[in-house]
N, CA, C, O and the ligand as a Tripos MOL2 file, in Angstrom:
@<TRIPOS>MOLECULE
protein
  245   243    62     0     0
PROTEIN
NO_CHARGES

@<TRIPOS>ATOM
      1 N         -30.5590   19.0040    4.4090 N.3       1 MET1
      2 CA        -29.4990   18.0080    4.5030 C.3       1 MET1
      3 C         -29.4640   17.4330    5.9080 C.2       1 MET1
      4 O         -29.5930   18.1590    6.8940 O.2       1 MET1
      5 N         -29.2870   16.1200    5.9860 N.am      2 ALA2
      6 CA        -29.2580   15.4380    7.2840 C.3       2 ALA2
      7 C         -28.0130   15.8150    8.0710 C.2       2 ALA2
      8 O         -26.9070   15.8900    7.5360 O.2       2 ALA2
      9 N         -28.2280   16.0470    9.3380 N.am      3 VAL3
     10 CA        -27.1200   16.4300   10.2270 C.3       3 VAL3
     11 C         -27.1380   15.4740   11.4270 C.2       3 VAL3
     12 O         -28.2130   15.1450   11.9290 O.2       3 VAL3
     13 N         -25.9690   15.0240   11.8940 N.am      4 PRO4
     14 CA        -25.9570   14.1250   13.0540 C.3       4 PRO4
     15 C         -26.5990   14.7760   14.2680 C.2       4 PRO4
     16 O         -26.3390   15.9420   14.5660 O.2       4 PRO4
     17 N         -27.4430   14.0150   14.9710 N.am      5 LYS5
     18 CA        -28.1550   14.5510   16.1310 C.3       5 LYS5
     19 C         -27.2030   14.7750   17.2990 C.2       5 LYS5
     20 O         -27.2810   15.7810   18.0050 O.2       5 LYS5
     21 N         -26.2960   13.8040   17.4870 N.am      6 ARG6
     22 CA        -25.3490   13.9130   18.6100 C.3       6 ARG6
     23 C         -23.9270   13.8090   18.0840 C.2       6 ARG6
     24 O         -23.6620   13.1070   17.1080 O.2       6 ARG6
     25 N         -23.0240   14.5100   18.7350 N.am      7 ARG7
     26 CA        -21.6270   14.3790   18.3330 C.3       7 ARG7
     27 C         -21.0940   13.0460   18.8430 C.2       7 ARG7
     28 O         -21.5380   12.5240   19.8650 O.2       7 ARG7
     29 N         -20.1280   12.5110   18.1000 N.am      8 LYS8
     30 CA        -19.5050   11.2360   18.4620 C.3       8 LYS8
     31 C         -18.6370   11.4280   19.6930 C.2       8 LYS8
     32 O         -17.9000   12.4100   19.7900 O.2       8 LYS8
     33 N         -18.7200   10.4890   20.6370 N.am      9 SER9
     34 CA        -17.8430   10.5510   21.8040 C.3       9 SER9
     35 C         -16.4120   10.2460   21.3790 C.2       9 SER9
     36 O         -16.1800    9.7000   20.3010 O.2       9 SER9
     37 N         -15.4560   10.6030   22.2320 N.am     10 HIS10
     38 CA        -14.0420   10.2860   21.9500 C.3      10 HIS10
     39 C         -13.8780    8.7880   21.7760 C.2      10 HIS10
     40 O         -13.1180    8.3240   20.9270 O.2      10 HIS10
     41 N         -14.6070    8.0350   22.5990 N.am     11 SER11
     42 CA        -14.5060    6.5760   22.5390 C.3      11 SER11
     43 C         -14.9620    6.0530   21.1770 C.2      11 SER11
     44 O         -14.2870    5.2160   20.5780 O.2      11 SER11
     45 N         -16.0960    6.5400   20.6900 N.am     12 LYS12
     46 CA        -16.6270    6.0590   19.4020 C.3      12 LYS12
     47 C         -15.6980    6.4660   18.2550 C.2      12 LYS12
     48 O         -15.4860    5.7020   17.3130 O.2      12 LYS12
     49 N         -15.1490    7.6820   18.3470 N.am     13 THR13
     50 CA        -14.2020    8.1310   17.3280 C.3      13 THR13
     51 C         -12.9990    7.2020   17.2720 C.2      13 THR13
     52 O         -12.5670    6.7820   16.1990 O.2      13 THR13
     53 N         -12.4630    6.8870   18.4560 N.am     14 ARG14
     54 CA        -11.2650    6.0480   18.5160 C.3      14 ARG14
     55 C         -11.5550    4.6140   18.1060 C.2      14 ARG14
     56 O         -10.7230    3.9660   17.4720 O.2      14 ARG14
     57 N         -12.7290    4.1190   18.4660 N.am     15 LEU15
     58 CA        -13.0990    2.7560   18.0800 C.3      15 LEU15
     59 C         -13.1880    2.6420   16.5580 C.2      15 LEU15
     60 O         -12.7260    1.6670   15.9670 O.2      15 LEU15
     61 N         -13.7900    3.6580   15.9380 N.am     16 GLY16
     62 CA        -13.9060    3.6490   14.4790 C.3      16 GLY16
     63 C         -12.5530    3.6930   13.8070 C.2      16 GLY16
     64 O         -12.3170    2.9820   12.8300 O.2      16 GLY16
     65 N         -11.6560    4.5260   14.3240 N.am     17 ARG17
     66 CA        -10.3230    4.6330   13.7370 C.3      17 ARG17
     67 C          -9.5380    3.3420   13.9280 C.2      17 ARG17
     68 O          -8.7820    2.9300   13.0490 O.2      17 ARG17
     69 N          -9.7200    2.7180   15.0630 N.am     18 ALA18
     70 CA         -9.0120    1.4680   15.3270 C.3      18 ALA18
     71 C          -9.4770    0.3890   14.3520 C.2      18 ALA18
     72 O          -8.6790   -0.4370   13.9090 O.2      18 ALA18
     73 N         -10.7530    0.3970   14.0220 N.am     19 ASN19
     74 CA        -11.3230   -0.5800   13.0900 C.3      19 ASN19
     75 C         -10.7530   -0.4000   11.6930 C.2      19 ASN19
     76 O         -10.5720   -1.3760   10.9660 O.2      19 ASN19
     77 N         -10.4650    0.8610   11.3050 N.am     20 LYS20
     78 CA         -9.9650    1.1440    9.9610 C.3      20 LYS20
     79 C          -8.4480    1.0250    9.8650 C.2      20 LYS20
     80 O          -7.8800    1.1770    8.7840 O.2      20 LYS20
     81 N          -7.7970    0.7570   10.9840 N.am     21 ALA21
     82 CA         -6.3270    0.7460   11.0060 C.3      21 ALA21
     83 C          -5.7830   -0.2130    9.9610 C.2      21 ALA21
     84 O          -6.2440   -1.3470    9.8300 O.2      21 ALA21
     85 N          -4.8030    0.2620    9.2270 N.am     22 LEU22
     86 CA         -4.2100   -0.5460    8.1600 C.3      22 LEU22
     87 C          -3.0930   -1.4190    8.7210 C.2      22 LEU22
     88 O          -2.4330   -1.0770    9.7020 O.2      22 LEU22
     89 N          -2.9090   -2.5510    8.0660 N.am     23 THR23
     90 CA         -1.8030   -3.4290    8.4660 C.3      23 THR23
     91 C          -0.5130   -2.9350    7.8020 C.2      23 THR23
     92 O          -0.5450   -2.2270    6.7950 O.2      23 THR23
     93 N           0.6000   -3.3170    8.3790 N.am     24 LYS24
     94 CA          1.8930   -2.9240    7.8360 C.3      24 LYS24
     95 C           2.0730   -3.5000    6.4360 C.2      24 LYS24
     96 O           1.6470   -4.6250    6.1750 O.2      24 LYS24
     97 N           2.7070   -2.7350    5.5190 N.am     25 PRO25
     98 CA          2.9490   -3.2900    4.1870 C.3      25 PRO25
     99 C           3.9250   -4.4550    4.2360 C.2      25 PRO25
    100 O           4.9070   -4.4230    4.9780 O.2      25 PRO25
    101 N           3.6460   -5.4910    3.4340 N.am     26 ARG26
    102 CA          4.5210   -6.6590    3.3740 C.3      26 ARG26
    103 C           5.5520   -6.4500    2.2820 C.2      26 ARG26
    104 O           5.3010   -5.7590    1.2950 O.2      26 ARG26
    105 N           6.7220   -7.0600    2.4740 N.am     27 PHE27
    106 CA          7.7920   -6.9310    1.4970 C.3      27 PHE27
    107 C           8.2990   -8.2990    1.0810 C.2      27 PHE27
    108 O           8.4270   -9.2110    1.8980 O.2      27 PHE27
    109 N           8.5860   -8.4210   -0.2080 N.am     28 ILE28
    110 CA          9.2460   -9.6150   -0.7380 C.3      28 ILE28
    111 C          10.5210   -9.1610   -1.4480 C.2      28 ILE28
    112 O          10.7350   -7.9620   -1.6310 O.2      28 ILE28
    113 N          11.3570  -10.0980   -1.8440 N.am     29 HIS29
    114 CA         12.5630   -9.7540   -2.5880 C.3      29 HIS29
    115 C          12.3210  -10.0070   -4.0730 C.2      29 HIS29
    116 O          11.8080  -11.0550   -4.4650 O.2      29 HIS29
    117 N          12.6940   -9.0370   -4.8780 N.am     30 CYS30
    118 CA         12.5120   -9.1190   -6.3290 C.3      30 CYS30
    119 C          13.2510  -10.3350   -6.8780 C.2      30 CYS30
    120 O          14.3920  -10.6050   -6.5020 O.2      30 CYS30
    121 N          12.5740  -11.0780   -7.7880 N.am     31 SER31
    122 CA         13.2010  -12.2740   -8.3600 C.3      31 SER31
    123 C          14.3420  -11.9140   -9.3060 C.2      31 SER31
    124 O          15.2180  -12.7390   -9.5640 O.2      31 SER31
    125 N          14.3360  -10.6870   -9.8220 N.am     32 ASN32
    126 CA         15.3680  -10.2760  -10.7800 C.3      32 ASN32
    127 C          16.5540   -9.6190  -10.0880 C.2      32 ASN32
    128 O          17.6950  -10.0250  -10.3110 O.2      32 ASN32
    129 N          16.3090   -8.6010   -9.2430 N.am     33 CYS33
    130 CA         17.4250   -7.8410   -8.6700 C.3      33 CYS33
    131 C          17.5680   -8.0510   -7.1720 C.2      33 CYS33
    132 O          18.5800   -7.6560   -6.5930 O.2      33 CYS33
    133 N          16.5770   -8.6660   -6.5310 N.am     34 GLY34
    134 CA         16.6970   -8.9420   -5.1030 C.3      34 GLY34
    135 C          16.3340   -7.7850   -4.1980 C.2      34 GLY34
    136 O          16.4240   -7.9090   -2.9760 O.2      34 GLY34
    137 N          15.9280   -6.6670   -4.7650 N.am     35 ALA35
    138 CA         15.5480   -5.5210   -3.9480 C.3      35 ALA35
    139 C          14.2260   -5.8010   -3.2270 C.2      35 ALA35
    140 O          13.3930   -6.5600   -3.7220 O.2      35 ALA35
    141 N          14.0430   -5.1910   -2.0710 N.am     36 ALA36
    142 CA         12.7980   -5.3600   -1.3190 C.3      36 ALA36
    143 C          11.6940   -4.6260   -2.0560 C.2      36 ALA36
    144 O          11.8160   -3.4390   -2.3590 O.2      36 ALA36
    145 N          10.6120   -5.3440   -2.3410 N.am     37 THR37
    146 CA          9.4840   -4.7430   -3.0510 C.3      37 THR37
    147 C           8.1900   -5.3450   -2.5290 C.2      37 THR37
    148 O           8.2120   -6.4020   -1.8970 O.2      37 THR37
    149 N           7.0810   -4.6990   -2.7800 N.am     38 GLN38
    150 CA          5.8050   -5.1890   -2.2850 C.3      38 GLN38
    151 C           5.2520   -6.2440   -3.2380 C.2      38 GLN38
    152 O           5.4420   -6.1290   -4.4480 O.2      38 GLN38
    153 N           4.5750   -7.2640   -2.7260 N.am     39 PRO39
    154 CA          4.0160   -8.2930   -3.5880 C.3      39 PRO39
    155 C           2.9220   -7.7410   -4.5050 C.2      39 PRO39
    156 O           2.2140   -6.8020   -4.1390 O.2      39 PRO39
    157 N           2.7890   -8.3210   -5.6860 N.am     40 HIS40
    158 CA          1.8060   -7.9500   -6.7010 C.3      40 HIS40
    159 C           2.0460   -6.5560   -7.2500 C.2      40 HIS40
    160 O           1.1320   -5.9150   -7.7710 O.2      40 HIS40
    161 N           3.3050   -6.0830   -7.1280 N.am     41 ARG41
    162 CA          3.6270   -4.7630   -7.6570 C.3      41 ARG41
    163 C           4.9310   -4.8390   -8.4420 C.2      41 ARG41
    164 O           5.7990   -5.6670   -8.1650 O.2      41 ARG41
    165 N           5.0440   -3.9500   -9.4300 N.am     42 VAL42
    166 CA          6.2610   -3.8880  -10.2310 C.3      42 VAL42
    167 C           7.4200   -3.4610   -9.3320 C.2      42 VAL42
    168 O           7.2770   -2.5710   -8.4930 O.2      42 VAL42
    169 N           8.5800   -4.1160   -9.5250 N.am     43 CYS43
    170 CA          9.7620   -3.7610   -8.7450 C.3      43 CYS43
    171 C          10.1670   -2.3270   -9.0760 C.2      43 CYS43
    172 O          10.3170   -1.9740  -10.2460 O.2      43 CYS43
    173 N          10.3420   -1.5060   -8.0490 N.am     44 GLU44
    174 CA         10.6960   -0.1120   -8.2880 C.3      44 GLU44
    175 C          12.1430    0.0440   -8.7280 C.2      44 GLU44
    176 O          12.5000    1.0340   -9.3660 O.2      44 GLU44
    177 N          12.9830   -0.9450   -8.3820 N.am     45 ALA45
    178 CA         14.4120   -0.8320   -8.6950 C.3      45 ALA45
    179 C          14.6860   -1.1860  -10.1560 C.2      45 ALA45
    180 O          15.4460   -0.4840  -10.8230 O.2      45 ALA45
    181 N          14.0710   -2.2830  -10.6760 N.am     46 CYS46
    182 CA         14.4140   -2.7530  -12.0270 C.3      46 CYS46
    183 C          13.2210   -2.7910  -12.9720 C.2      46 CYS46
    184 O          13.4110   -3.0200  -14.1670 O.2      46 CYS46
    185 N          12.0160   -2.5790  -12.4970 N.am     47 GLY47
    186 CA         10.8490   -2.5670  -13.3760 C.3      47 GLY47
    187 C          10.3480   -3.9400  -13.7650 C.2      47 GLY47
    188 O           9.5340   -4.0570  -14.6810 O.2      47 GLY47
    189 N          10.8160   -4.9970  -13.0860 N.am     48 TYR48
    190 CA         10.3810   -6.3590  -13.3960 C.3      48 TYR48
    191 C           9.0980   -6.7060  -12.6580 C.2      48 TYR48
    192 O           8.8640   -6.2580  -11.5350 O.2      48 TYR48
    193 N           8.2820   -7.5060  -13.3080 N.am     49 PHE49
    194 CA          7.0910   -8.0610  -12.6630 C.3      49 PHE49
    195 C           6.7650   -9.3720  -13.3510 C.2      49 PHE49
    196 O           6.6430   -9.4100  -14.5750 O.2      49 PHE49
    197 N           6.6190  -10.4560  -12.5830 N.am     50 GLN50
    198 CA          6.3160  -11.7960  -13.0710 C.3      50 GLN50
    199 C           7.3020  -12.2190  -14.1640 C.2      50 GLN50
    200 O           6.9090  -12.7700  -15.1920 O.2      50 GLN50
    201 N           8.5940  -11.9510  -13.9200 N.am     51 GLY51
    202 CA          9.6520  -12.4660  -14.7760 C.3      51 GLY51
    203 C           9.9030  -11.7240  -16.0750 C.2      51 GLY51
    204 O          10.6300  -12.2250  -16.9330 O.2      51 GLY51
    205 N           9.3210  -10.5370  -16.2450 N.am     52 ARG52
    206 CA          9.6190   -9.7640  -17.4510 C.3      52 ARG52
    207 C           9.6240   -8.2760  -17.1180 C.2      52 ARG52
    208 O           9.0910   -7.8480  -16.0940 O.2      52 ARG52
    209 N          10.2530   -7.4840  -18.0270 N.am     53 VAL53
    210 CA         10.3030   -6.0390  -17.8160 C.3      53 VAL53
    211 C           8.9270   -5.4610  -18.1300 C.2      53 VAL53
    212 O           8.4120   -5.6300  -19.2350 O.2      53 VAL53
    213 N           8.3500   -4.7940  -17.1710 N.am     54 VAL54
    214 CA          7.0460   -4.1730  -17.3740 C.3      54 VAL54
    215 C           7.2280   -2.6690  -17.5630 C.2      54 VAL54
    216 O           6.5770   -2.0540  -18.4080 O.2      54 VAL54
    217 N           8.1230   -2.0880  -16.7610 N.am     55 VAL55
    218 CA          8.4160   -0.6580  -16.8550 C.3      55 VAL55
    219 C           9.9000   -0.5340  -17.1740 C.2      55 VAL55
    220 O          10.7470   -0.9250  -16.3710 O.2      55 VAL55
    221 N          10.2180    0.0180  -18.3630 N.am     56 SER56
    222 CA         11.6280    0.1710  -18.7100 C.3      56 SER56
    223 C          12.2480    1.2860  -17.8790 C.2      56 SER56
    224 O          11.5590    2.2120  -17.4510 O.2      56 SER56
    225 N          13.5460    1.1900  -17.6560 N.am     57 GLN57
    226 CA         14.2300    2.1510  -16.7860 C.3      57 GLN57
    227 C          14.2270    3.5590  -17.3860 C.2      57 GLN57
    228 O          14.3540    4.5370  -16.6490 O.2      57 GLN57
    229 N          14.0810    3.6810  -18.7290 N.am     58 GLU58
    230 CA         14.0490    5.0140  -19.3410 C.3      58 GLU58
    231 C          12.7500    5.7380  -18.9820 C.2      58 GLU58
    232 O          12.7320    6.9530  -18.7830 O.2      58 GLU58
    233 N          11.6500    4.9520  -18.9020 N.am     59 GLU59
    234 CA         10.3610    5.5700  -18.5810 C.3      59 GLU59
    235 C          10.2700    5.9720  -17.1150 C.2      59 GLU59
    236 O           9.6420    6.9660  -16.7520 O.2      59 GLU59
    237 N          10.9360    5.1450  -16.2710 N.am     60 ALA60
    238 CA         10.8270    5.3860  -14.8260 C.3      60 ALA60
    239 C          11.4420    6.7400  -14.4690 C.2      60 ALA60
    240 O          12.4980    7.0860  -14.9970 O.2      60 ALA60
    241 N          10.8170    7.5000  -13.6000 N.am     61 PRO61
    242 CA         11.3580    8.8080  -13.2180 C.3      61 PRO61
    243 C          12.5990    8.6880  -12.3370 C.2      61 PRO61
    244 O          13.1690    9.7010  -11.9330 O.2      61 PRO61
    245 ZN         13.9210   -5.7740   -9.1710 Zn       62 ZN62
@<TRIPOS>BOND
     1     1     2 1
     2     2     3 1
     3     3     4 2
     4     3     5 am
     5     5     6 1
     6     6     7 1
     7     7     8 2
     8     7     9 am
     9     9    10 1
    10    10    11 1
    11    11    12 2
    12    11    13 am
    13    13    14 1
    14    14    15 1
    15    15    16 2
    16    15    17 am
    17    17    18 1
    18    18    19 1
    19    19    20 2
    20    19    21 am
    21    21    22 1
    22    22    23 1
    23    23    24 2
    24    23    25 am
    25    25    26 1
    26    26    27 1
    27    27    28 2
    28    27    29 am
    29    29    30 1
    30    30    31 1
    31    31    32 2
    32    31    33 am
    33    33    34 1
    34    34    35 1
    35    35    36 2
    36    35    37 am
    37    37    38 1
    38    38    39 1
    39    39    40 2
    40    39    41 am
    41    41    42 1
    42    42    43 1
    43    43    44 2
    44    43    45 am
    45    45    46 1
    46    46    47 1
    47    47    48 2
    48    47    49 am
    49    49    50 1
    50    50    51 1
    51    51    52 2
    52    51    53 am
    53    53    54 1
    54    54    55 1
    55    55    56 2
    56    55    57 am
    57    57    58 1
    58    58    59 1
    59    59    60 2
    60    59    61 am
    61    61    62 1
    62    62    63 1
    63    63    64 2
    64    63    65 am
    65    65    66 1
    66    66    67 1
    67    67    68 2
    68    67    69 am
    69    69    70 1
    70    70    71 1
    71    71    72 2
    72    71    73 am
    73    73    74 1
    74    74    75 1
    75    75    76 2
    76    75    77 am
    77    77    78 1
    78    78    79 1
    79    79    80 2
    80    79    81 am
    81    81    82 1
    82    82    83 1
    83    83    84 2
    84    83    85 am
    85    85    86 1
    86    86    87 1
    87    87    88 2
    88    87    89 am
    89    89    90 1
    90    90    91 1
    91    91    92 2
    92    91    93 am
    93    93    94 1
    94    94    95 1
    95    95    96 2
    96    95    97 am
    97    97    98 1
    98    98    99 1
    99    99   100 2
   100    99   101 am
   101   101   102 1
   102   102   103 1
   103   103   104 2
   104   103   105 am
   105   105   106 1
   106   106   107 1
   107   107   108 2
   108   107   109 am
   109   109   110 1
   110   110   111 1
   111   111   112 2
   112   111   113 am
   113   113   114 1
   114   114   115 1
   115   115   116 2
   116   115   117 am
   117   117   118 1
   118   118   119 1
   119   119   120 2
   120   119   121 am
   121   121   122 1
   122   122   123 1
   123   123   124 2
   124   123   125 am
   125   125   126 1
   126   126   127 1
   127   127   128 2
   128   127   129 am
   129   129   130 1
   130   130   131 1
   131   131   132 2
   132   131   133 am
   133   133   134 1
   134   134   135 1
   135   135   136 2
   136   135   137 am
   137   137   138 1
   138   138   139 1
   139   139   140 2
   140   139   141 am
   141   141   142 1
   142   142   143 1
   143   143   144 2
   144   143   145 am
   145   145   146 1
   146   146   147 1
   147   147   148 2
   148   147   149 am
   149   149   150 1
   150   150   151 1
   151   151   152 2
   152   151   153 am
   153   153   154 1
   154   154   155 1
   155   155   156 2
   156   155   157 am
   157   157   158 1
   158   158   159 1
   159   159   160 2
   160   159   161 am
   161   161   162 1
   162   162   163 1
   163   163   164 2
   164   163   165 am
   165   165   166 1
   166   166   167 1
   167   167   168 2
   168   167   169 am
   169   169   170 1
   170   170   171 1
   171   171   172 2
   172   171   173 am
   173   173   174 1
   174   174   175 1
   175   175   176 2
   176   175   177 am
   177   177   178 1
   178   178   179 1
   179   179   180 2
   180   179   181 am
   181   181   182 1
   182   182   183 1
   183   183   184 2
   184   183   185 am
   185   185   186 1
   186   186   187 1
   187   187   188 2
   188   187   189 am
   189   189   190 1
   190   190   191 1
   191   191   192 2
   192   191   193 am
   193   193   194 1
   194   194   195 1
   195   195   196 2
   196   195   197 am
   197   197   198 1
   198   198   199 1
   199   199   200 2
   200   199   201 am
   201   201   202 1
   202   202   203 1
   203   203   204 2
   204   203   205 am
   205   205   206 1
   206   206   207 1
   207   207   208 2
   208   207   209 am
   209   209   210 1
   210   210   211 1
   211   211   212 2
   212   211   213 am
   213   213   214 1
   214   214   215 1
   215   215   216 2
   216   215   217 am
   217   217   218 1
   218   218   219 1
   219   219   220 2
   220   219   221 am
   221   221   222 1
   222   222   223 1
   223   223   224 2
   224   223   225 am
   225   225   226 1
   226   226   227 1
   227   227   228 2
   228   227   229 am
   229   229   230 1
   230   230   231 1
   231   231   232 2
   232   231   233 am
   233   233   234 1
   234   234   235 1
   235   235   236 2
   236   235   237 am
   237   237   238 1
   238   238   239 1
   239   239   240 2
   240   239   241 am
   241   241   242 1
   242   242   243 1
   243   243   244 2
@<TRIPOS>SUBSTRUCTURE
     1 MET1         2 RESIDUE 1 A MET
     2 ALA2         6 RESIDUE 1 A ALA
     3 VAL3        10 RESIDUE 1 A VAL
     4 PRO4        14 RESIDUE 1 A PRO
     5 LYS5        18 RESIDUE 1 A LYS
     6 ARG6        22 RESIDUE 1 A ARG
     7 ARG7        26 RESIDUE 1 A ARG
     8 LYS8        30 RESIDUE 1 A LYS
     9 SER9        34 RESIDUE 1 A SER
    10 HIS10       38 RESIDUE 1 A HIS
    11 SER11       42 RESIDUE 1 A SER
    12 LYS12       46 RESIDUE 1 A LYS
    13 THR13       50 RESIDUE 1 A THR
    14 ARG14       54 RESIDUE 1 A ARG
    15 LEU15       58 RESIDUE 1 A LEU
    16 GLY16       62 RESIDUE 1 A GLY
    17 ARG17       66 RESIDUE 1 A ARG
    18 ALA18       70 RESIDUE 1 A ALA
    19 ASN19       74 RESIDUE 1 A ASN
    20 LYS20       78 RESIDUE 1 A LYS
    21 ALA21       82 RESIDUE 1 A ALA
    22 LEU22       86 RESIDUE 1 A LEU
    23 THR23       90 RESIDUE 1 A THR
    24 LYS24       94 RESIDUE 1 A LYS
    25 PRO25       98 RESIDUE 1 A PRO
    26 ARG26      102 RESIDUE 1 A ARG
    27 PHE27      106 RESIDUE 1 A PHE
    28 ILE28      110 RESIDUE 1 A ILE
    29 HIS29      114 RESIDUE 1 A HIS
    30 CYS30      118 RESIDUE 1 A CYS
    31 SER31      122 RESIDUE 1 A SER
    32 ASN32      126 RESIDUE 1 A ASN
    33 CYS33      130 RESIDUE 1 A CYS
    34 GLY34      134 RESIDUE 1 A GLY
    35 ALA35      138 RESIDUE 1 A ALA
    36 ALA36      142 RESIDUE 1 A ALA
    37 THR37      146 RESIDUE 1 A THR
    38 GLN38      150 RESIDUE 1 A GLN
    39 PRO39      154 RESIDUE 1 A PRO
    40 HIS40      158 RESIDUE 1 A HIS
    41 ARG41      162 RESIDUE 1 A ARG
    42 VAL42      166 RESIDUE 1 A VAL
    43 CYS43      170 RESIDUE 1 A CYS
    44 GLU44      174 RESIDUE 1 A GLU
    45 ALA45      178 RESIDUE 1 A ALA
    46 CYS46      182 RESIDUE 1 A CYS
    47 GLY47      186 RESIDUE 1 A GLY
    48 TYR48      190 RESIDUE 1 A TYR
    49 PHE49      194 RESIDUE 1 A PHE
    50 GLN50      198 RESIDUE 1 A GLN
    51 GLY51      202 RESIDUE 1 A GLY
    52 ARG52      206 RESIDUE 1 A ARG
    53 VAL53      210 RESIDUE 1 A VAL
    54 VAL54      214 RESIDUE 1 A VAL
    55 VAL55      218 RESIDUE 1 A VAL
    56 SER56      222 RESIDUE 1 A SER
    57 GLN57      226 RESIDUE 1 A GLN
    58 GLU58      230 RESIDUE 1 A GLU
    59 GLU59      234 RESIDUE 1 A GLU
    60 ALA60      238 RESIDUE 1 A ALA
    61 PRO61      242 RESIDUE 1 A PRO
    62 ZN62       245 GROUP 0 **** ****
């Protein structure tokens, strides 16, 4: 099995992690209940997505 010849320097480790850094999640307001929710996702408060109920409140935990 291939093994790295040299260990990564602290600088290279940090540079790689900085490159993979995620952006902050964006929030929109639900069109049905107005709760803050992420775009392209079902509203966690009411289960609405694109103007209709996708997840009923009985199913939601
Ligand atoms: Zn909602």
